[in-house]
ZADOMAR-562922 format. One record per residue (C-alpha): z, x, y; residue in one letter. Coordinates in steps of 0.02 Angstrom, whole numbers, plus 50000, padded with zeros to 5 digits. Each point is the difference from the previous one (the first is absolute). Example, Ala and Ser with C-alpha at 12.3 -4.5 7.8 and 13.67 -1.06 7.14 Angstrom:
# ZADOMAR-562922
503905061549775a;499675006950172s;
//
This chain:
# ZADOMAR-562922
497144715751157m;498875011650092i;498935006749869r;499365018150093v;499645014849886p;501255012850020r;498785015849965m;498545005850100a;498865009749877t;499015007750132a;500165018450035a;500114999350187t;501384988049985a;501245013349919v;499125014950123l;500714985950143a;501545000449925l;500395016749941a;498865009250135v;499934988350142g;498154995750008a;499694983350078p;498874988449896g;499794985149891l;500044998349813a;499704986949875y;501114994249846a;500064985949890s;501124996749843p;498534996649894q;499075015350033s;499465011449851a;500925016749996p;498415009049988a;499424992650187q;499105011750112p;501245004850146a;499654993250160a;499635007850172g;500504997750169p;499654981150058l;499025004350172s;498325003550070a;500335019349956v;498885005649839p;501325003349854p;500535017649979g;499655012749878n;500594992249836p;500935017949956d;501074995150150d;500964982549912r;501175000749884l;499484998949811p;499634982649925e;501524991149937g;501195005650145w;500824985450106q;501144993450115i;501654988449996t;501544999550100g;501724997549959t;501734998650109d;500035019849974a;498275002250107g;498245001449942p;499585006349822q;498525010649927l;499484988749830v;498855004449859w;499454987649866q;499495005649830s;498534989949914p;501164997349840r;501934998949972p;500845017750013v;501204998949861p;501855002550045m;500515016249943g;501125015150047d;499035010750109a;500014995750183r;498394993550079v;499735010750149e;498975000450152f;499065017450056y;498835004050132a;499305015549939g;501335007949919d;501414994250134t;501084986449915l;499944985150111l;501574992949900g;500154986649869r;499494983149999p;500904985249944e;499014990249869a;499824980550026a;500094988149857k;498334999549960d;499845016649924g;498745004450103r;500505001550181t;501015014450081f;500695000450168r;500765015150094l;500864997250173t;499035012850123l;501655005850052d;499265008650158g;498685009249895a;498255000650058h;498415000649877v;498475008250079e;498434991849963p;499295014049898s;501485001749902s;499744999749800d;501254986049963l;500354999449808r;501254992549892v;500925009849869l;501304996449854a;500705013549919g;498475011650043g;498754987649939r;499054991850135r;499814981549994l;498664995550142d;498595006149886t;500184985349892a;500095011749850g;498295007550028a;499705019350023e;500445004250181d;498615012750044a;501155007250147a;501465002949891d;498935006549836r;498465007750077r;499545017849923g;501464996249858r;499485011949842a;499414987549876k;500555010149833r;499854991349829p;501944995349930v;499955013749863p;500434996849816p;501794995249969p;500905015950001a;500895007749850a;501634991149945e;501575008850068l;500915007549855p;501404987149930a;501815004150045h;501355001049867s;500984987350099v;499464981950029d;501004989550098p;498814984549975g;500924997149828l;500874984349992p;501905003549971g;501224993749859t;501134988750115y;499914981649974r;499714991150150t;500304983350117t;499064992050144s;500634986950127g;499834996250195e;501344996550129y;499714991850174s;501375003050126l;500264993150177k;498565003450126d;500445013750138v;499685003450168r;499105017350045l;499735005850179p;498404994950098g;499594987149862f;500244981150043s;499954993949836a;501195005449868p;499495009949843v;500354996049818e;501255008749904m;498974998049831r;499785012649849a;499345001449828s;501255010149874v;499435009849846v;501395010749932a;500735007549831p;501334988749910t;501395004249888g;500115016750069v;501815006750044s;500215009050164g;499034997950151p;498145006550012r;498865004750156p;499054985850108l;498255001950043a;499764987450139l;498104993550039f;499314993750175l;498254992149999h;498775003350152g;499164988850133r;498964985949905h;499864980350025y;501754991250007t;499294983149941c;498824989849911y;499444983249947g;498694989349933a;498065005650011e;500515017949989s;500704999850186s;500985014050068q;501025003050144t;501345012150099a;501244986950038e;501845000149965w;500824987649943p;498534992849894c;499434984150064k;500294983949894p;498604999149857g;499845020550001s;501175011349890k;500625020050027p;498845012849931v;501075007549875p;499595017150049s;501755006449934h;499534995849809r;498275013450020g;501135014549937y;500684991949845l;498925011649886h;500915014950091d;501594992050004q;499774997149810k;499605017949973l;501565005050084l;501224989449934a;499465003649819s;500535020250059q;501604993550061g;499694997850181y;500654981850071v;498504995450121t;499984986750151v;498384995150081s;500384991650175i;498874987150094s;499685002550179a;498824986250050n;501034997250149g;499605016550069i;498244998049945n;499794984950115a;500705007850155q;499695018650011d;498534998650095h;500705003550173s;501335012349936a;499585017750082d;500415009149822d;499084986149898g;501594994349917g;500635016249935a;501824996350066q;500104983049949a;499375005649815r;501355013050005s;501294986950067s;499554987549852l;500095014149863v;501705006350066r;500514982350007l;499674997949808h;500795016649964l;501684994350081a;499904984549889r;499935011649845w;501295009550068a;501024985049998d;499724993849845w;500255018549915a;501784996750087a;500234982549941d;498724994649863p;500744982949992a;499184995050163k;498335007049951a;498544987549976p;499574995349818a;498475012350001a;501085014850030v;501554995549896r;498864999749850a;499425018650045a;500865016049975s;500955004450147p;499195011150128a;500495017250055d;499715000150179l;500145019150024s;498365000349907r;498844990150089v;497955000249991l;498904991850133l;498324993249956v;498884994350140g;498294994250009h;498755000950158s;501184994650154r;501424999049869g;499755017349979g;500395004450184e;501424988449969g;500895008049870v;499785018250096n;500894992050148r;501274993149879a;500435017349938a;499915007850183l;501224984250056d;501265004849846s;500095019350073l;500154994450172t;500354985650095k;498744989950081a;500194992250180p;501304984349975a;498754988950111d;498485004349878q;500954999749831d;500234984249902g;501355009349901y;501885004450083r;500705004949836g;500595015849913t;498845008949885v;500664998349823r;498685008149916w;498935017849977k;498164998550010i;499415013949875r;498074997150026g;498654989250065t;498224996049925v;498804993450127l;498414991949934t;498474997950115g;501075000750144p;499944998650175t;500845011450142i;499734995050161f;501465009850055g;499615014449908q;501755005249980n;500215004049818p;501985004249947v;499995018849963p;501564999849897d;499594985849883v;498835005349858p;498394989149986s;498614995549911m;498514993450097t;498634991049877l;498355001750083l;498654986249935p;498185007150015g;499074983850020c;501274993650127d;499164985850095g;501504995650110d;500955016050045v;498415009949976s;500275014450098d;501485005149891l;501255001950130q;501345001349886g;499535017949976q;501155004850148i;501544995349906y;499525018649916v;499285008750138d;501104993750139g;501665005849912t;499305018950030r;501385009250107g;501054985250032i;501455006449898s;500505010849874r;498564996449893g;500894997249823a;499424981949967a;498604999749913l;498374989350073h;498664995149875s;498314993750048a;499124989149846v;498434997750020y;499274987449882m;498064999349976v;499234983149998g;501584990350045a;499904985750131n;501504993250107h;500394984149948n;500065002549801f;501605007349992f;500634983450056n;499554986549850s;500374986950116e;498435008650108w;498925003049862t;498764985049950p;500134993449836g;501835003349991q;500764992750165a;500704983150024e;499264998150190a;498395003650035p;499525020749995a;498595011450021d;499375018249975d;500385008050173d;498535012049978f;498734991150060y;498195007349963t;498884987250086g;498164999649945e;499905019549970t;501105004449840p;501125015550018d;499635013749876p;501775004249991v;500874984150018c;498984984149957s;500774991349841p;499015006549861g;499695019550052t;500765013249887k;501225005450147t;500854980750035r;501334995049900l;500394982449929t;501534991050069a;500975003249830a;499535017749996q;500505002250173q;501744991849972q;500385010749846k;499595015250093a;501214993650160g;501384995549885s;499835016549910t;500145011350161y;501444988350078i;500915004549834a;499675017550018a;500715000250170a;501544990149945a;500305013949861r;499885013850123l;500854993250153f;501344988849928v;500185009449819a;499785015750059g;498895005049848d;499075014550074d;498764999949839r;498894986350081v;499925008950156r;498325006849949p;499164981650000l;500325000550192l;500115018250084d;498185004249985g;500195008549823s;498354990949944n;500654991349858l;499974980649944r;500904988649932a;499284992749845p;500694982150014s;498895000250178a;498634996849896g;498145002850054p;500625001750182a;499585016750078r;501735005750098v;500175015150117l;501265006450080t;500865013450123h;501625000350081a;501035009950146v;501935002949991g;500815003549846g;500065018249947h;498595005950122r;500205011350143t;499104998050163p;498705013450019a;498294994550077f;500244985450108l;498654998250132p;500614998550176d;499575005550158a;500835016749999s;498855004049834v;498355011550013k;498494996449897v;498545010249979t;498334995349909g;500544981950026g;500824991050118r;501824991350037l;499454982650028c;500744983350076a;500434986449858q;499864986250121v;498675004550128d;498584989649957p;498645003250143e;500665016750049g;499295017149959p;501515005849910d;500074985449875g;500215003049805c;498674987749979l;498424996550076p;500004984550122g;498484993849910d;500884996149841g;498835011649879s;501265006249888v;501194985049985g;501744996850045s;501565007349959s;501784992349946p;500785016350101h;499294995750158f;500464982750021a;500224995650178t;501404993350093w;500324991250169e;499065013550096t;498315010449960a;500015013750032p;501645004149933e;500725016250041p;501225012049865g;498924995849854r;498805013349931y;499135005549835a;498745013749970v;498074994749979a;498905011649909m;498134999949999r;498755013049927w;498245002449947t;500085014549896r;501325005949874a;501205014150064g;500444993150169h;501915002450008a;501094986750107t;501655010950038r;501494990950055v;501495008550092t;501534991650037p;500955007050172a;501115011249881g;500145004049819p;500654988349883v;500985000649831s;499454996149836l;501445008349910a;500664990949850g;498364988549976s;499055000549858k;498364995850068a;499094994650160l;499614981350004a;498474994650129l;499554982850053r;498145001150012v;498674987550019f;498154999649975v;498624986350038p;499974985149873p;498805002249852n;499815019150017t;500585010749854t;500115017649981g;500765006350154t;500505017649952k;501355009550115l;500825017149975d;501744999150068i;500765016050059a;501555006650096l;500495012250116t;501585007950054d;500765005750164a;499555018749944a;498194994349958g;499965002149822k;498914986949929r;499944990949821a;498814986849926t;500984987149908l;498534990349925g;498614989550002r;500244979650008v;498754985449977t;500084985750116v;499074982949970d;499854987450099g;500564981249978l;498944986049959p;499534991950147g;498914989750105s;499804995450196d;501284985949974r;501315011749921t;501205011850067t;499705014149881s;500325016550100l;501675003349925w;500865017249952g;499855005749812r;501705012149985e;499455015649924i;501145013149938r;499825020149987v;501205009049901p;500725014350111l;500035013149856t;498515009350059k;500935002550159a;501585005649930v;498815012349894r;499175005950171a;501755003250072g;499774988350140l;501544995850093d;500404982049962l;501364997550126k;498655006150143k;498424992049978v;498885001750147a;498374991349956a;498994987849872l;498285001749959e;498834987249910l;498285007349967t;498784987649938p;498785005449843r;498964985150014s;498335001950094r;500594985950146s;501154987050024g;501464992450104q;501895000749957a;501594997250083w;501595007349997l;501604988150021m;501315013549976d;500715013449875g;501595000449914w;501065011249886g;500354990549840w;501235000149867r;500284988049861a;501724988449995g;500694986950125t;501385004650116p;501564989150036v;499544991350171v;501394999450128r;499474990950146p;500215009250171a;500914992750125a;498734996850133l;499834990350165p;499064984450008r;498874993550133v;499674980950028d;498824994050150i;500484982650067g;499014988750104r;500544993750164l;499184983150068t;500424997850186v;499254987250157k;498935011050125e;500954990250152g;499334995950166d;500105015350096s;500355018049991g;499985012449860v;501315000349838r;500155015249890t;500584996349823y;500245011349851r;499184998649830v;501344997449888p;500305014449892v;501305001449864k;500545017349939v;501384999049874s;500835011449876g;500345018849997p;499055015150022g;498485004150107t;498014997449956g;498494998350079q;498834986250026v;498124996950081r;500294988050126l;498544990650055f;499744987850164v;498434987350010a;499564995950178e;499414981550020p;498255000149993g;499665018049972a;499055007349861a;501085014749942a;501825002550003t;501005013550047t;501245009049883s;501255013950004r;501275007849863v;501904994350037v;501475006449933t;501334986849942v;501794998249944g;501645006850033a;500015011950172g;498004994550039a;499614991350141s;499684980749969a;498134994649989i;499764991450170d;498344992250018v;500064990150181p;498934985850020v;499654994850181k;499694979950019v;499184995050165k;500524981950059g;498754988650081n;499794982750022t;498024999049924r;499524993549832y;499615012349880g;500285005049802s;501435006349904d;499925020050006v;500855010449874s;500235020049992r;500115003749825n;501045016949929v;499845006949837f;500775014249908v;499915010649845k;500965013049900a;499585016750023v;501585010149915r;501954996049979g;499884979950046v;499464984649919v;499214986050091v;500474980049968g;499074989950129a;498665011050055h;499094986950152l;500864990550140g;499805001350179g;500294988850162v;499024983850031t;499924994050156a;499734978449990r;498884992550146n;501214987650076d;498824993350140d;498934983350009p;498304998849976m;498914998750139p;499204983850032k;497954998149976v;498864990750122t;498115000249978v;498924996950147t;497954997550018p;498995015350071v;498404991749934a;500324983949922d;498124993250057r;498725011449965v;498115000749961t;499425005449840e;499785015849970g;501615005050083k;501745002049933a;501484986350025l;501465008150068k;501924997150018w;501475009350061r;501525002549890v;501455003950099s;501765003849980l;501544995150101s;500545018049993e;499445017549911t;500665002749831a;500315016749898d;498994993649866t;498424993349961d;499954978650018l;498854990149904p;499434983350058v;498934988749880g;498614987550022f;499504986649882l;498324993750018l;499974982049999l;498664986849988p;499304993450158v;500504981250024s;498534995050107g;498215008250040g;499125014549891k;500915013349929e;499435018649985l;499415005349851s;499755016049891t;498315001450080k;500724999550154d;500885016849983v;499375018549969p;499665001749813k;500875017950003s;501494991150079w;500004985449871l;499875013949868e;501445010350069e;501144987050021h;499734987349850f;498945010749879g;498674986149982g;498324995750060s;499364988750141p;499094988749868s;500274986949977p;500394994450166a;501654993550026r;501364996550143p;501235016050021l;501454990349970s;499234997649820k;499515018649975v;501525002249892v;501324988849942q;501384998950145e;499035016050105p;501395008850115y;499715015050124l;501395011650038s;499875008550173a;501245012350043f;500945006550161v;500235018849996p;501725006950032a;500475003650175g;498504988450057k;500084983150086a;498604992449908g;498215002049915t;498334990650015e;499464989449857v;498074997949996s;498724990849875v;498315005650030p;498564986849989t;498025002249954v;498564993150113r;498924991049910d;498334988350036t;500484984549960l;500334986250120n;501794993149972e;501464991250066p;501615009650052e;501025006649854e;501705004349988s;501365010949915l;501784991649989r;501595010849960m;501914996749975r;501045014950061m;501395005549869i;501465010850047t;501455005649909y;501794998150022d;501165015049983e;500064996549800s;498205002250007w;499754981449955e;498394991150088p;500134989750145v;498794988050047e;499295000850168g;498684991950114p;498194998049955a;498635008950098f;498014995950014t;498685010450047g;498174992950044t;498495007149968v;498384994450125r;498245001149932n;498995015550082a;498434990350004s;
//
C-alpha cells in the first residue's frame, strides 16, 4: 500500500489546479489545519500573500476530476442547511462532506477560481470558515446596539390551542419492509411512531410528522455517523420519536398522529440536486398510501394502527422540521400535481387531501412553495443550523403565483434554536448524543446564549412549538377561524406558549394585493431595492453587513437575483416621506384595514411612521400613525423580519377616497432619523376563505449525463418537463461552466406555449479532462408551480489520463543554485494534472538538510524553522511535494532552491519518488530521482 497524502494544503496547489499556474506545493496528512499556506517551490520569491487562497483550502482528486477542498479545524455537525463554497458572492457549488465531519470536497467541474478570490464557506447564511470568530469582512461597521429590555407581553388570545384535549390516547410503532427510492443505492426504512386517540367512533384527522437531517447512527463513546444501514455495534438515531410531545397534544385533541423515520434518506441525500426533497416527498406519500390501505382494510394494519381510531385521509396535516419541512412541502405539491415518474418513488394514486402544512425551521433550497396549500412556517430566532431562516420564502414566495386564497403564516419565535423542537436532538432528553446548534464560542451572544433573558429553555421551546402546531391544525384542518389571530399578524399570543415571545405575519387569506414592489413600481423619497444583490448599488442591505441580515432576502442559486424587490427607506430628519406608486391604481374595496409588512434594524424601538393613501383623483388621507420596533438581534442572528402593522381604512372612507382606485402609498417617519424597509402592502379583512387549488402547470428540470465522445460536436437538450393544464411564467436561469454569472429570462409555459428548450453543445475530443456540467434552474413567476428546480447536462470525460515522465534539467548543481526537473505529459490535457514527489531518505552519502534551503522557502512550504537542522526527508512525517501541469501545456518545471554557505562539506543529495495517479485518482508509485548539490567553496 502506498501511503501518500491525498491533499496539498498549499495555496499554489489549488491555484495550479483551478487557475493553471505551474508550481509545487507541500502536503502532509499530519499537518495542522492552521499551518501557513505554501508558495511556489522554485527559485522565484514567494508572491504577495494576498494572491494566495485562504488558509485551510486544499486539493484532492476523485474519478470525477480535481476537487477544491476545505478543512474545518473542528467537526461541523451534520445538519439541514447545505454547506456551500462561495467566491465572493458567487456560488461555486455544494461540497460533499467526508466521514470525518471536517473535510468538504467540491469537484471543480470546469470552474476557475481566481487567485484573489474571497473564498468562503457558508451554511444557511452562517459562515463556517471563521471558526466561530467574528469575521471582520462580514461584520465591519455593524451597529452595536444593546438588546433592549423585553418588550411588553402581547395580549392573550381567548382561544388557547395549547391546552390538552379530553381524548384518551394510545401509542405504538410500526416497521414495514424497506423501500427503494430513485437515485439512492441503499433502501430506506418504513418505520414510524403512532400516537392517536382511542375509543372514538368515526375517523379522525391525520397529522404526519417528518424529521430533518441529522446523524443516522450512534455507538460507543458518543460516536455519530451518517451511514445507512448502521454498522454492527451502532444503533439508529431515533429522530422520529423526537416529536412525541407534539403528537401527544394533538392526539389528546382528537388527531391521529404518525411520525416517520427518514435516516435512510439523510445518509444519501448529499448528492441529490434538491437535497433530498423529492425522496422525502416519496417517503411521506408511501406512508400515506399505507394509511389509505389500512383505512380501507383495518385488519391488515399493524397493531399500533389497529389500536388507534381510524384515520380520515381527507383531512391531513403535514408537519416537517428542517429538511423535513421541504419534504412535506414537496409532498403537498406532489399530491396536487404528478411528479416525473423517473424521479418519484411513489407511483400510485392520491387517496388523501392535504389541508395544510407546518414547517419548522425549514430549508427551501428550491424556493418553490406550494401556493394553494395553507402553511405555517415557524422561524427560530436563534437557529444555528438554518440560520438564514430561509423558510420565510414559504410565505414570500407564494405572492402572485396563484389565487392567493391560502393563508401562509410566518411565526417568529424569539430565543428558539433549531434542534430543541426535536427532543431526540436535545441534550438531556435524547437517547443519542445531542447538542445545542446555536454555537456561541468564547464570546457570549446577548440574545441566544443560554441564560440570557431572550433565550428559551428546551422545555419552553417545545411547549411553545406544540402550541403553534396545534393552532395550525385547528385552523387548517378543523377550520376554526377563531384561532386565526394567533397566526395572521393580529398581535395576540397563545397563553400556553408561556414566556415565549412569538410574533406573526401572513400573506394570503382575505388579503387583497395592493403594494407589492416590482420593477414597475415608482418610489420617491426612498428607493426600490433588489433583495438579492449583496454587493451592488441597488441592494436592499449594505454589503458590509452593518444592519444585519433578513430572512426575506434569503439567497438562492444565484446572486444577484432578478425579480425580487422591496422598498428601502432611510432618513435623517422627521417628515421625509417615501411615496410608493404602482404602475396602475389598485383596489382596496371591501377591505377593513391596510396591512403592511415593515421591518427596522434589530434592537431599535419607537420608529414612528404616518401612513397615508392617495387615490387616482389626487385625494389624500392619512390613515394613522404606527410604531415599529426591531426584533432582538445580534451579529449572529437573522433579525430583520417584517412586523405586520395594520391601519384601519376608516379615515380614508370618511375622506371620500375612491378605494377602488388607490394610486399611491406614503410612509412618513416622525422619528428624527432611522431606517426601514417595506416588503409589501395589502388590503385586509378578517376571516379564512375556502381554498380551492387552481389547476396550474408544473415544471420539473431533469439531469442528462452523457459521454463527451472523441470528435465532433453533439447537441443535447436539458430535460424539462411541463405537465398539467393552463399557462404560466417561470424565470429560467442558465449557468455557463466556469462563468461567474448566470443568464436569465422569463418564459411562458403550458398549453399553447413553446417548450422550454435549452440546447447544450458537447465537443468531443481525445484529451483527458474534467466532467463539465451546465446547470439550469427555474423559479415560478406566476400561474405555475415548480417541482425539481435544478438540473442540466453533465458531460463525462471518457479519455484516458496522459502518462507522466520526469527528466532532469539540473540535477547536479553547485550550492546556491536550484535543482530542476522537467515534468512532461505524453499528451496535453484539458485539465490541470498533478504529479507528486515523496521525499525519501538518502541511501548513501549526506542528505540535504533544512539548513541547505532558503529559510523563507522552508517556512512557506513546511511551516517551520530550519532549526534544529534535520534531513529534508524528516522535515515532517512523509513530506510530499505536488507539481501541476496546467491545462493545455505539455509540462512544467519543478525546482528546489538551495543556499550557499561557507562550510567545507561533501556532496549532499535530495531523493524523491514520483507519485502519479490512476483514473480513479489513486496513487501509483513511480521511479525515484536524486539531485546532488556540490560544495561551492
